[in-house]
C-alpha positions in Angstrom: 159.6 96.7 236.6 161.4 93.4 237.0 165.1 93.1 237.5 165.5 91.5 234.1 163.6 94.3 232.4 165.7 96.9 234.1 168.9 95.2 233.0 167.6 95.0 229.4 166.7 98.7 229.5 170.1 99.7 230.7 171.9 97.5 228.1 169.6 99.0 225.4 170.4 102.6 226.6 174.1 101.9 226.6 174.0 100.4 223.0 171.9 103.3 221.7 174.3 105.9 223.2 177.3 104.1 221.6 175.5 103.9 218.3 174.9 107.7 218.5 178.5 108.4 219.3 179.7 106.1 216.5 177.4 107.4 213.8 177.3 111.1 214.8 180.9 111.7 215.6 182.6 108.8 213.7 181.4 107.7 210.2 179.5 109.3 208.5 179.1 111.9 211.3 177.6 115.4 211.5 180.3 116.8 209.2 179.1 114.7 206.3 175.5 115.4 207.2 176.1 119.2 207.1 177.7 118.8 203.6 175.0 116.5 202.2 172.2 118.9 203.4 173.9 121.6 201.3 174.9 123.7 204.4 178.7 123.9 203.7 181.7 121.9 204.8 182.7 120.9 201.3 185.2 118.3 202.5 186.7 115.8 200.1 185.8 112.8 202.2 182.2 113.9 202.3 182.1 114.3 198.5 183.6 110.8 198.1 181.0 109.4 200.5 178.2 111.0 198.5 179.4 109.6 195.2 179.8 106.2 196.8 176.3 106.2 198.2 174.8 107.2 194.8 176.6 104.4 192.9 175.6 101.8 195.5 172.3 102.4 197.4 171.1 105.2 195.2 171.2 103.1 192.0 170.0 99.9 193.6 167.1 101.5 195.4 166.2 104.0 192.7 166.7 107.0 195.0 168.2 110.3 193.7 170.5 112.4 195.9 171.0 109.3 198.1 173.6 110.9 200.4 171.1 113.6 201.3 168.4 111.0 202.1 170.9 108.6 203.8 172.0 111.2 206.4 168.6 111.6 207.8 169.5 108.6 209.9 172.1 110.9 211.7 169.2 113.2 212.7 167.2 110.2 213.9 170.0 108.7 215.9 170.6 112.0 217.6 167.5 111.2 219.7 169.2 108.1 221.1 170.7 109.8 224.3 167.1 110.6 225.3 166.8 106.9 226.1 168.0 107.7 229.6 165.0 110.0 230.2 162.3 108.0 232.0 159.4 109.6 230.2 156.9 107.2 228.6 156.4 109.2 225.4 160.1 110.0 225.0 160.8 106.3 225.5 158.3 105.4 222.7 159.8 107.9 220.3 163.3 106.6 221.0 162.2 103.1 220.3 160.5 104.2 217.1 163.6 106.0 215.8 165.8 103.0 216.7 163.4 100.7 214.8 163.5 103.1 211.8 167.3 103.2 211.8 167.6 99.4 212.2 165.4 98.7 209.2 167.1 101.4 207.2 170.6 100.0 207.9 169.3 96.6 206.8 169.1 98.0 203.2 172.9 97.9 203.1 173.1 94.1 203.2 170.0 94.0 200.9 171.9 96.0 198.3 175.4 94.5 198.7 174.8 90.9 199.7 173.1 89.7 196.5 175.9 91.1 194.4 178.4 89.5 196.8 176.7 86.1 196.5 176.7 86.4 192.7 180.4 86.9 192.8 180.3 90.4 191.4 183.0 91.8 193.6 181.4 93.7 196.4 183.3 93.5 199.6 182.0 91.4 202.5 182.5 94.6 204.7 180.0 96.5 202.6 177.0 94.3 203.7 178.4 92.9 207.0 178.8 96.3 208.7 175.2 97.3 207.7 173.9 93.9 209.1 175.7 94.4 212.4 174.5 98.0 212.9 171.0 97.0 211.9 171.0 94.1 214.3 172.3 96.4 217.1 169.5 98.9 216.6 166.8 96.2 216.5 168.2 94.5 219.5 167.9 97.8 221.4 164.2 97.9 220.5 163.7 94.2 221.6 165.5 94.7 224.9 163.2 97.6 225.9 159.9 96.3 224.5 158.6 95.1 227.9 159.1 98.6 229.4 157.7 100.6 226.4 154.3 102.2 226.7 152.1 103.0 223.6 153.0 99.6 222.1 150.0 99.8 219.7 151.4 102.9 218.1 154.8 101.3 218.0 153.4 98.2 216.4 151.6 100.2 213.7 154.9 102.2 213.1 156.8 98.9 212.7 154.3 97.6 210.2 154.5 100.8 208.1 158.3 101.1 208.1 158.5 97.3 207.5 156.3 97.6 204.4 158.5 100.4 203.0 161.7 98.6 203.8 160.3 95.4 202.1 159.6 97.4 198.9 163.2 98.6 198.8 164.6 95.2 199.7 162.8 93.6 196.8 163.8 96.4 194.5 167.5 96.0 195.4 167.3 92.2 195.0 165.7 92.4 191.5 168.2 95.1 190.4 171.3 93.2 191.6 172.4 91.9 188.2 171.7 95.2 186.4 174.4 97.3 187.8 177.6 95.4 187.3 179.5 98.2 185.6 178.3 100.7 188.1 179.7 98.5 190.9 182.9 98.0 189.1 183.3 101.8 188.7 182.5 102.3 192.4 185.1 99.7 193.5 187.7 101.4 191.4 187.1 104.9 192.5 185.5 104.9 196.0 186.2 101.5 197.6 187.3 103.4 200.7 185.5 106.7 200.9 187.8 109.6 201.9 191.1 108.1 200.7 193.1 109.7 198.0 192.1 113.0 196.3 188.5 114.3 196.8 186.1 113.6 194.0 185.5 116.6 191.7 182.5 118.9 192.2 179.7 119.1 189.7 178.4 115.6 189.1 174.7 115.1 188.9 173.8 114.0 192.5 176.2 116.0 194.5 174.3 117.8 197.2 173.3 121.4 196.4 174.6 124.0 196.1 177.6 122.0 194.9 175.8 119.8 192.4 175.1 120.1 188.7 171.8 118.7 187.3 173.5 118.1 184.0 176.7 116.5 185.3 177.8 112.9 184.9 176.2 110.4 184.2 174.1 112.7 182.0 177.1 114.8 181.0 180.8 114.0 180.4 183.0 112.3 183.0 184.1 114.9 185.5 187.4 116.7 184.9 189.8 117.6 187.6 191.5 115.7 190.4 190.3 112.1 190.9 190.8 109.6 193.7 194.2 107.9 193.6 194.0 104.9 191.3 190.6 105.9 189.8 191.4 105.5 186.1 188.4 103.7 184.5 188.3 103.1 180.8 186.0 105.0 178.5 184.0 101.8 177.9 183.5 101.3 181.7 182.5 104.9 182.2 180.0 104.7 179.3 178.5 101.4 180.5 178.1 102.6 184.0 176.5 105.8 182.8 174.1 103.8 180.7 173.1 101.7 183.7 172.6 104.7 185.9 170.5 106.5 183.3 168.3 103.3 182.9 167.4 103.2 186.6 163.8 104.3 187.2 164.4 106.8 190.1 161.6 107.8 192.5 160.9 111.5 192.6 163.0 113.0 195.4 159.9 115.0 196.6 158.1 111.6 197.1 161.0 110.1 199.1 161.4 113.2 201.3 157.6 113.5 201.8 157.5 109.9 202.9 160.2 110.5 205.5 158.8 113.8 206.8 155.2 112.8 206.8 155.8 109.3 208.2 158.1 110.4 211.0 155.9 113.5 211.8 152.8 111.3 212.0 154.5 108.9 214.4 155.7 111.8 216.6 152.2 113.3 216.6 150.5 110.0 217.4 152.8 109.4 220.4 152.6 113.0 221.8 148.8 113.1 221.4 148.1 109.7 222.8 146.0 109.5 225.9 147.7 108.3 229.1 144.9 105.7 229.4 146.2 104.1 226.2 149.8 104.0 227.4 150.0 100.3 228.0 148.1 99.2 224.8 
């Protein structure tokens, strides 16, 4: 291995470790992940984050229970510290999960940037942070490519994940002008997730066992404590509910199946690959 390749690998390992620390112990963190997987820790900040994700990515991409789906990226980034383990198959898996997280995080600018360009009020931070994190993950992959074995498997994985990401990017772009009231409601109530009072339990997409399949936007606007300053008009609530109900959501089983089967197939392909194919 050349000196340049070694330096690139070390820089990539450091970045991946920092990304793991930031996402797993910072924001959104394991605490939010436990909540959105329905395992407890019913913290107000986690509920606000879940509501925020559904009004933004969930609506734009057509994914129900978006917070639950989103926090799979915390599970995938947990593999990042294994970047220091000099095993060819582990290195390929680490690169594959970094690629997956990088393309997933690019969905944030795909959702928020078109609305920001159209002057519909989304903050520059909403898309800029996603762009930076996405670029960091993808840079980590690029820096270690020359040292990665099983590049054929990694190439096929990149094509598959890229096609899925492209579908969602196009979906978000074409839906950018259809969710203006939903974005206005989000800016009013959860511009900064975790600030103010926690969002009430029982709205439709709140992770089980806390959620309510008949809650808002199908049912009435939630009663109880709201975030500080969250006082939308009845017209805005009704307009946002109509937009959310009009979104053609993908079946949650399809989304979860795609994640589980796709990631599982990648792991199996790497683990079962013959050593003779390592450099191809």
